[in-house]
C-alpha positions as CSV (number, residue, x, y, z in Angstrom):
1,M,18.1,-115.3,-19.3
2,N,14.3,-115.3,-19.6
3,T,13.9,-116.3,-16.0
4,T,16.2,-113.4,-14.9
5,G,14.2,-110.9,-17.0
6,K,11.0,-112.1,-15.5
7,R,12.3,-111.7,-12.0
8,S,13.4,-108.1,-12.8
9,I,10.0,-107.2,-14.1
10,L,8.4,-109.1,-11.2
11,Y,10.4,-107.3,-8.5
12,F,10.0,-103.8,-10.0
13,P,6.4,-103.2,-8.8
14,E,7.7,-104.0,-5.3
15,L,10.0,-101.0,-5.5
16,L,7.1,-98.6,-6.5
17,P,5.8,-98.0,-3.0
18,G,9.3,-97.0,-1.8
19,L,9.9,-94.7,-4.8
20,F,6.4,-93.1,-4.3
21,A,7.2,-92.5,-0.6
22,L,10.6,-90.9,-1.6
23,V,9.1,-88.6,-4.2
24,T,6.2,-87.6,-1.8
25,F,8.7,-86.8,1.0
26,W,10.8,-84.7,-1.4
27,M,7.6,-82.8,-2.6
28,L,6.4,-82.2,1.0
29,S,9.9,-80.9,2.0
30,S,9.9,-78.5,-0.9
31,S,6.4,-77.3,-0.2
32,A,7.2,-76.8,3.5
33,A,10.3,-74.7,2.6
34,S,8.1,-72.6,0.3
35,F,5.5,-72.0,3.0
36,D,8.2,-71.0,5.5
37,D,9.6,-68.5,3.0
38,L,6.1,-67.0,2.4
39,A,5.5,-66.8,6.1
40,T,8.8,-65.1,6.6
41,A,8.1,-62.6,3.8
42,A,4.7,-61.9,5.2
43,N,6.0,-61.3,8.7
44,Q,8.7,-59.0,7.3
45,E,6.1,-57.1,5.4
46,N,3.8,-56.6,8.3
47,S,6.3,-56.1,11.1
48,L,7.9,-52.7,12.0
49,T,11.7,-52.8,12.3
50,V,13.2,-50.5,14.9
51,K,16.1,-48.8,13.2
52,P,19.1,-47.6,15.2
53,Y,19.6,-43.8,15.4
54,S,21.7,-41.3,17.2
55,R,20.1,-39.7,20.3
56,P,20.2,-35.9,20.6
57,E,23.1,-34.9,22.8
58,A,20.9,-32.7,25.0
59,L,18.5,-35.6,25.8
60,P,19.0,-37.1,29.3
61,E,20.0,-40.8,29.5
62,D,16.9,-41.7,31.6
63,I,14.5,-40.6,28.9
64,L,12.8,-43.6,27.3
65,T,12.8,-43.7,23.5
66,V,10.0,-45.6,21.6
67,T,8.9,-46.2,18.0
68,V,5.3,-45.6,17.0
69,D,3.6,-48.9,15.8
70,D,0.1,-47.5,15.2
71,T,-1.2,-45.6,12.2
72,Y,-0.7,-42.3,14.0
73,I,-0.7,-40.8,17.5
74,E,-2.2,-37.4,18.2
75,V,-0.1,-34.9,20.3
76,H,-1.9,-32.3,22.4
77,T,-0.5,-29.0,23.6
78,G,-1.4,-29.9,27.2
79,P,-2.2,-32.9,29.4
80,G,-6.0,-33.2,28.6
81,R,-8.4,-33.7,25.8
82,G,-9.4,-30.1,26.2
83,Y,-6.1,-29.0,24.8
84,P,-5.9,-28.8,21.0
85,I,-4.0,-31.3,18.8
86,F,-1.1,-29.5,17.1
87,H,0.9,-32.5,15.8
88,V,0.5,-36.0,14.6
89,I,3.1,-38.7,14.9
90,E,2.9,-41.4,12.2
91,R,3.9,-45.0,12.2
92,G,7.6,-45.7,12.3
93,E,8.5,-42.4,13.9
94,I,10.6,-42.1,17.0
95,I,9.5,-40.2,20.1
96,H,10.9,-39.6,23.5
97,L,8.9,-40.0,26.7
98,H,9.8,-37.3,29.3
99,K,7.3,-37.5,32.2
100,R,3.9,-38.7,33.2
101,R,1.0,-36.7,34.6
102,T,-2.0,-38.8,35.6
103,D,-3.1,-40.4,32.3
104,W,-1.0,-38.2,30.0
105,V,2.7,-38.5,29.0
106,K,4.9,-35.6,27.8
107,V,6.7,-36.5,24.6
108,S,9.1,-35.0,22.1
109,D,9.9,-35.8,18.5
110,K,13.0,-37.5,17.2
111,R,15.1,-34.3,17.3
112,N,13.7,-33.2,20.7
113,N,12.3,-30.1,19.1
114,K,8.5,-30.4,19.3
115,H,7.1,-31.2,22.8
116,G,3.5,-32.1,23.6
117,W,1.3,-34.5,25.5
118,V,-0.1,-38.0,24.5
119,K,-2.8,-40.1,26.1
120,R,-1.3,-42.9,28.1
121,D,-3.2,-45.7,26.4
122,A,-2.1,-44.5,22.9
123,L,1.5,-45.4,23.8
124,N,0.5,-49.1,24.1
125,Q,0.9,-49.1,20.3
126,T,4.7,-48.4,20.5
127,L,7.8,-50.5,20.5
128,G,10.8,-50.3,22.8
129,P,14.4,-50.0,21.8
130,D,14.6,-53.8,21.5
131,G,11.6,-53.9,19.1
132,E,9.3,-55.4,21.7
133,P,5.8,-54.0,22.3
134,L,5.4,-51.8,25.4
135,F,2.5,-51.7,27.8
136,F,1.7,-48.6,29.8
137,G,-0.8,-49.6,32.5
138,E,-3.2,-47.5,34.5
139,P,-1.8,-45.7,37.6
140,G,-1.8,-48.3,40.3
141,W,0.1,-49.9,43.1
142,D,3.6,-49.1,41.8
143,E,2.7,-45.4,41.4
144,Y,1.2,-45.4,44.9
145,I,4.4,-46.7,46.4
146,A,6.5,-44.2,44.4
147,R,4.1,-41.2,44.9
148,R,5.4,-37.8,46.0
149,W,2.4,-35.6,46.4
150,D,-1.0,-36.2,48.2
151,L,-4.0,-34.0,48.0
152,G,-7.0,-34.8,50.2
153,V,-10.2,-33.8,51.9
154,A,-11.7,-35.2,55.2
155,M,-14.7,-34.8,57.3
156,G,-14.9,-35.4,61.0
157,E,-15.8,-34.3,64.5
158,F,-13.9,-31.6,66.5
159,K,-15.2,-31.1,70.1
160,G,-18.7,-31.8,69.1
161,A,-18.5,-29.7,65.9
162,D,-18.5,-30.8,62.3
163,S,-15.1,-30.3,60.7
164,L,-13.9,-30.1,57.2
165,T,-10.2,-30.5,56.4
166,L,-8.1,-29.9,53.2
167,N,-4.5,-31.3,53.3
168,L,-1.5,-31.2,50.9
169,G,1.4,-33.6,51.6
170,Y,4.9,-34.2,50.2
171,R,6.8,-37.4,50.7
172,F,10.6,-37.1,51.3
173,S,11.0,-40.9,51.4
174,H,8.9,-44.0,51.6
175,N,8.6,-43.5,55.4
176,I,8.7,-39.8,56.0
177,S,6.4,-37.1,54.7
178,A,5.3,-33.5,55.6
179,E,1.8,-32.1,55.4
180,V,0.1,-28.7,55.5
181,R,-3.6,-28.7,56.4
182,I,-6.4,-26.2,57.0
183,S,-9.6,-27.2,58.9
184,Q,-12.9,-25.5,59.6
185,A,-15.0,-26.6,62.5
186,T,-18.5,-25.2,62.9
187,G,-20.1,-25.6,66.3
188,E,-23.1,-24.4,68.2
189,F,-21.3,-21.8,70.2
190,S,-18.2,-21.0,68.1
191,D,-16.4,-21.6,64.8
192,N,-12.8,-22.7,64.7
193,T,-10.2,-22.4,61.9
194,I,-7.1,-24.5,62.4
195,V,-3.9,-24.2,60.3
196,N,-1.0,-26.5,61.0
197,A,1.9,-28.4,59.6
198,A,2.9,-32.0,60.6
199,V,5.5,-34.6,60.0
200,I,4.1,-38.1,59.2
201,H,5.9,-41.4,59.8
202,Q,4.7,-44.4,57.9
203,P,6.5,-47.5,59.1
204,F,5.1,-50.0,56.6
205,P,4.5,-48.1,53.4
206,Q,4.3,-51.3,51.4
207,W,1.1,-52.5,53.2
208,R,-2.2,-52.0,51.5
209,I,-3.6,-50.9,54.9
210,S,-0.7,-48.8,56.2
211,P,-0.6,-47.2,59.7
212,F,0.9,-43.8,60.2
213,F,1.8,-41.5,63.1
214,M,2.1,-37.7,63.1
215,L,3.4,-34.8,65.1
216,G,2.6,-31.2,64.3
217,A,1.9,-27.6,65.4
218,G,-0.1,-24.6,64.2
219,T,-2.6,-22.0,65.2
220,I,-6.3,-22.1,66.0
221,E,-8.6,-19.1,65.5
222,T,-11.8,-19.1,67.5
223,Q,-14.8,-16.9,66.6
224,P,-17.5,-17.1,69.3
225,H,-21.1,-16.8,68.1
226,A,-23.0,-13.6,69.2
227,T,-24.4,-14.0,72.7
228,L,-25.7,-11.8,75.5
229,V,-22.1,-11.5,76.8
230,Q,-19.9,-9.9,74.2
231,T,-16.7,-11.9,73.6
232,E,-13.7,-11.4,71.3
233,D,-12.1,-13.6,68.8
234,R,-8.9,-15.2,70.0
235,S,-5.9,-16.9,68.4
236,D,-3.9,-19.7,70.2
237,T,-1.1,-22.0,69.5
238,T,-1.9,-25.7,69.1
239,M,0.2,-28.9,69.2
240,L,-1.1,-32.1,67.9
241,V,-0.3,-35.8,68.1
242,G,-2.1,-38.2,65.8
243,A,-2.3,-41.7,64.3
244,G,-4.3,-43.3,61.5
245,A,-4.1,-45.5,58.5
246,Y,-3.9,-45.2,54.7
247,I,-6.1,-47.7,52.8
248,Y,-5.2,-48.0,49.1
249,L,-8.3,-48.4,47.1
250,S,-7.5,-48.4,43.4
251,R,-5.7,-46.3,40.7
252,R,-4.9,-43.0,42.5
253,F,-7.4,-43.1,45.3
254,V,-6.6,-43.7,49.0
255,M,-8.9,-43.7,52.0
256,R,-7.6,-42.1,55.2
257,L,-8.7,-42.8,58.8
258,E,-7.3,-40.5,61.4
259,Y,-7.4,-39.6,65.1
260,N,-5.8,-36.3,66.4
261,N,-5.3,-35.0,69.9
262,H,-4.9,-31.2,70.0
263,L,-3.3,-29.5,72.9
264,I,-4.3,-25.8,72.7
265,L,-1.9,-23.5,74.6
266,T,-4.3,-20.8,75.7
267,S,-3.6,-17.4,77.3
268,R,-5.9,-18.5,80.2
269,N,-4.9,-20.3,83.3
270,E,-5.5,-23.8,81.8
271,N,-4.6,-25.3,78.5
272,E,-7.3,-27.2,76.6
273,E,-7.2,-30.7,75.0
274,I,-9.5,-31.6,72.1
275,D,-10.0,-35.0,70.4
276,E,-10.7,-35.1,66.7
277,W,-11.8,-38.0,64.4
278,K,-11.6,-37.9,60.6
279,L,-12.5,-39.9,57.6
280,G,-11.3,-38.8,54.2
281,F,-9.9,-39.5,50.7
282,N,-6.6,-38.7,49.1
283,V,-5.5,-38.6,45.5
284,F,-1.8,-38.9,44.7
285,F,0.3,-37.7,41.9
C-alpha cells in the first residue's frame, strides 16, 4: 500500500507539464476567440453597410447608383468650381450618377429630385451596389476610344502662306467620323478663307498612333492684296483628299499630323491644285 501511494505521488509531477499545456491551450483558444469578436465588432462599427432600397421608377436602368462613404460630398450647380455649392450629400446617402463631363459628374439624390454636379475624384469615396469601393480614374485611353466629339486647332503651310485651322468633328463609329473646319491662310499676295466638310476613315482606331484618310469638299474665298492692277475677290469650289495620323498623348489630348491636297475648281480655264501640311492638337469629349 505504501509503495503504491509513493508511486502515485511520484508520477503526479510527471503529469503537470501535460496539464499545464492543456490549460494554456484552452486559455489561448479563449483569448483568440475574444480578439476575433472584438475585431469583428470594430469592423462592423467602422464599415458602411450598403442598404437595399427601391429605385425611382423614372430612373433609367443604366444609371449607376452609389453610396457615399466620405464625411460629405459637395454638389455644385454646374460642372466647374466656379458654380456655387447648393447641396451637401452626407455619409451613407445614396446618389445616382447620370453623365460625365470632363472631370465632373452629374448626380441626383436618392429620390432623383435634386440634380447637380460633383467633382470626379470626390466619387472615389463611394461604394457600389455590392458594397465595394469604386474608383473613378482620370479621362484616358478608354475615354479616347469611346469619344464622340473632337475640337482642335492646327497650324500649317498653304501654298507658301501660313494657315490656321479650327475643326470640330463627330464620330459616328470607331472608324467613321465627320468634320467641319474653317481655315485662314495669309500670304504675300492674297488671303484665303476655306470652309469645308469632310468624312474621315480611321482603319485602326485602337492604335496609339492611328492613321486616317479623308475626303471632303467646300469653298475657298480669295481676297487679293491691293496692287497696281485692280482685282476682285473670288469664290471657288474646292475638293480635298487628305491623310494623316492621330497620336494619343494623355488624358484628353491628341496630336494630329495631316496632309491635304486641294483641287480648286476655278472659273478660269485651268483648275488649281494646292498642297497643305498641318500640325495641331485636338481635345475630345
